[in-house]
N, C-alpha and C positions, 0 to 999 in steps of 0.2 A: 454536539461538539461544542467545547468552551471556546475554542479559537479554530481559525481555518486549519484543517489538517487532512493530510494527504490519505486516500484509500488506496491501499497497495496490493499487489498480487500475494504477497507473502509476508510474515512477522518480522521484517527488519527494513532498515533504510535502504539496502542495495537493492530490494525487489522494486520493479518499475511501479508507478503509480497509475491507477486507472484515472484518477482525477481528484478534485478536491472537494471535502465535505465543508460547507460554509459553517462559520460560527453560529451556534444557535439550531442547527440542523439537527434532526433527530431520526433514529432509525431502530432496527430491531437487532438486537444482539443474539447470534446463534451459537456462538462458541468463544472459546478462548485460546491463545496461544499455550504451548507447553511451558513456557516460562512464565504465564500469567502476565506478560506486559503487554499484550496486544488482544483486542477485541475482534473477533469475527462478526461481520454485519451483513445482513441481508442486502443483495443489490437486485435491481430489475434484470432478470435474465434476458430480456430483449435488448438491454442496453450493454451487459456484461455477461458474456456467455457463461461464465463460471456461477453466476448468481449469489456470490458472495465477495467481499474483500476485507482487509485487514486494516485497523486503525490502532494507534498507539493509545492505550489505555490512559496514560497520564494526561491526555489532552482532552479528555471526555468525563462525562459523568454518567455513570450507568446504574440502573435499578433493577431489583430482581434478577441479579446474574449469578446468585449463590449456586445454581444448580446447572449451569449451561455446561455442555460438553467440551472437552480438550481436544482441539483440532491438531492433527499433525502438521507440522512445517512441511510445506511444498518444496520439492527440489527447485533450487534457485535456477532461473533460467540464465543460460550464457549470456553475458552482456556483450552486444556487438561492438566492436572498436574499429571505427573505419581506419584505413592504413594511413599514414601520413603522405601529404602530397610530395611529389618527387622533387628533389632538389633541382634548382634551375639556377645557371650562373647568369641567365640574361636579365634578372630583373632586380631592383634594389628597393627596400623601402625606406623612405627618407621622413 
């Protein structure tokens, strides 16, 4: 990675992140996204069950990736949005 970059569960910023690859970190590219903007990188399956994650290609320097397979975009997981707290007439922020 050229800079600190998120490793995500899918090839878009709305996919949750597994964590961050530090600038200078290297890894094995095992595929690319359908639009070619994301690399699929190997992750330790003991730490991440899927065994791979996605990083934005523009923040990385990749070599020998001409023949990597295209990986289909996984279905986005529904984002959990907590309900707003109940309205209360008893308190006031000052």
